[in-house]
C-alpha positions in Angstrom: 3.6 6.8 -27.9 1.4 4.8 -25.6 -2.3 4.6 -26.8 -4.4 7.1 -24.2 -7.2 5.6 -22.5 -10.0 7.5 -22.9 -12.5 5.2 -20.4 -9.6 6.0 -17.9 -9.6 10.0 -18.7 -13.3 9.9 -18.1 -13.2 7.5 -14.9 -16.0 5.4 -16.4 -15.7 2.0 -17.4 -16.0 0.7 -21.3 -19.2 -0.3 -20.7 -20.3 2.8 -19.7 -24.0 4.4 -21.1 -23.7 7.4 -23.2 -25.7 9.1 -20.1 -22.8 7.8 -18.0 -20.1 9.3 -20.0 -22.2 12.8 -20.1 -22.2 13.2 -16.4 -19.1 12.3 -15.5 -18.0 14.6 -18.1 -20.0 17.3 -16.4 -18.7 16.4 -13.1 -15.0 15.8 -14.5 -15.1 19.9 -16.3 -16.6 21.4 -14.0 -13.6 20.0 -11.3 -10.8 20.6 -13.9 -12.0 23.8 -15.5 -9.3 26.8 -16.1 -12.0 29.3 -14.2 -12.0 27.0 -10.9 -8.2 26.7 -10.9 -6.4 29.6 -11.9 -2.9 29.3 -12.5 -3.2 25.6 -12.2 -1.6 24.1 -15.5 -2.0 20.1 -14.8 -5.7 21.3 -14.0 -5.9 23.3 -17.5 -4.0 19.9 -19.0 -6.3 17.6 -17.5 -9.5 20.0 -18.5 -7.8 19.3 -22.1 -7.8 15.4 -21.9 -11.6 15.4 -20.2 -12.6 17.4 -23.2 -10.7 15.1 -26.1 -12.1 12.1 -24.3 -15.3 13.5 -24.3 -15.3 14.6 -27.7 -14.8 10.8 -29.0 -16.7 8.9 -27.1 -19.8 11.0 -27.1 -20.4 10.5 -30.0 -21.4 7.1 -31.0 -19.5 6.5 -34.2 -16.2 8.0 -32.8 -16.8 5.7 -29.8 -16.8 2.3 -31.8 -13.7 3.2 -33.6 -11.7 4.0 -30.9 -13.1 0.5 -29.1 -11.8 -0.7 -32.7 -8.6 -0.2 -31.5 -5.6 1.4 -34.3 -6.4 1.6 -37.7 -3.9 0.6 -41.0 -1.6 3.9 -40.7 0.0 6.0 -43.7 3.4 7.0 -42.8 4.8 6.2 -39.0 3.4 7.2 -35.6 0.0 6.1 -34.9 -3.8 6.6 -36.2 -4.9 10.2 -35.4 -6.7 9.4 -32.5 -6.4 11.8 -29.8 -3.4 11.3 -27.6 -1.6 9.9 -30.6 0.8 11.0 -33.0 0.7 10.8 -36.7 -1.4 11.6 -39.8 -4.4 9.1 -39.8 -4.9 6.0 -42.8 -4.3 7.3 -46.5 -7.6 7.9 -47.4 -7.5 11.2 -44.4 -5.2 12.5 -46.5 -6.8 12.7 -49.4 -10.4 13.3 -48.3 -10.9 16.5 -48.9 -10.4 15.4 -52.7 -13.9 13.3 -54.0 -13.5 11.5 -56.0 -10.1 10.5 -57.2 -11.0 8.6 -60.7 -12.6 11.9 -62.0 -9.7 13.9 -61.0 -7.8 12.5 -63.1 -10.1 12.0 -65.8 -11.9 8.9 -65.6 -15.5 8.3 -65.3 -17.7 7.1 -62.7 -18.2 4.1 -64.7 -14.5 3.1 -65.0 -14.7 2.6 -61.2 -14.2 -0.9 -59.9 -18.1 -3.0 -60.0 -18.5 -3.8 -56.3 -20.3 -6.9 -55.7 -23.7 -7.4 -54.0 -23.2 -7.2 -50.4 -19.5 -6.5 -49.5 -20.6 -3.3 -47.6 -22.4 -5.4 -45.3 -20.8 -5.5 -41.2 -21.4 -7.8 -39.1 -20.3 -7.5 -35.5 -19.9 -10.9 -33.9 -19.1 -11.2 -30.1 -16.3 -14.3 -29.6 -14.3 -15.7 -26.5 -11.2 -15.7 -27.0 -10.9 -19.5 -27.0 -13.1 -19.6 -29.8 -11.2 -16.8 -31.8 -8.3 -19.1 -31.4 -9.8 -22.4 -32.2 -11.7 -21.3 -34.6 -15.8 -21.4 -34.5 -18.7 -21.4 -36.9 -21.8 -19.2 -35.9 -25.0 -18.0 -37.5 -25.3 -14.4 -38.1 -28.4 -12.8 -39.5 -28.1 -10.4 -42.5 -30.5 -8.4 -44.1 -31.3 -8.8 -47.8 -32.6 -6.1 -50.0 -35.1 -7.5 -52.8 -36.5 -6.7 -56.0 -39.9 -4.7 -55.2 -42.8 -6.6 -56.2 -44.5 -3.3 -57.9 -42.2 -1.7 -59.9 -39.6 -4.6 -60.6 -36.6 -2.2 -59.4 -37.1 0.3 -61.4 -38.5 2.9 -59.3 -41.7 4.2 -61.4 -45.3 3.2 -60.9 -46.2 0.5 -63.2 -47.5 1.8 -67.3 -44.9 5.1 -66.7 -41.0 5.4 -67.2 -38.8 6.5 -64.9 -37.5 10.1 -64.8 -33.9 11.2 -65.0 -32.5 12.8 -62.0 -31.7 16.7 -63.4 -29.0 17.4 -60.5 -26.3 14.4 -61.5 -28.1 13.1 -65.2 -28.5 9.5 -63.6 -24.7 8.7 -63.2 -25.1 9.2 -59.5 -22.7 11.4 -58.8 -22.6 15.1 -58.8 -19.2 16.7 -60.2 -17.9 20.4 -60.4 -14.7 22.0 -61.8 -12.8 24.0 -59.5 -9.5 25.5 -60.5 -7.4 21.9 -62.3 -9.4 19.7 -60.4 -12.6 18.1 -60.9 -14.8 17.3 -57.8 -17.3 14.8 -57.3 -19.4 13.9 -54.9 -22.8 11.2 -54.4 -25.7 12.6 -55.6 -28.1 13.7 -52.5 
């Protein structure tokens, strides 16, 4: 199935600002609204497309995901984005279960240890030619350092840190629900 171009649906360029997207959406929504076109099935379908496109492009995070293109998917048929058939990726299917390790009896400490900095993402614009030939470039990366005052323990000098009453210092809140133990990061 061909991917629906949400920018064309809203009649804006890919570089359009959030304000331009909102203005175009309002203009098109008024034009194709079912109340303004009673009994016109094509106008109704166009209105639904406009609604879908605005739902994605009006939110910066969803717009960025859309612009990055299709993600790997589970099963067949697409990415689960508007205008595409499919299931999305495997994590979308299981997203409502929280931490699956806790469901199957593993604790938060048994999870894979993370390398510092592995979750840092940096966007770099490259020309097609540079991408083909390879290029070396410098990028700025924010670095976290231990606090000079407390040494990273989170307590003022001469005092002891207090344990979180919600999670007991584990960083994860758990609750039992029927046959499952659901967990989430501590607030």
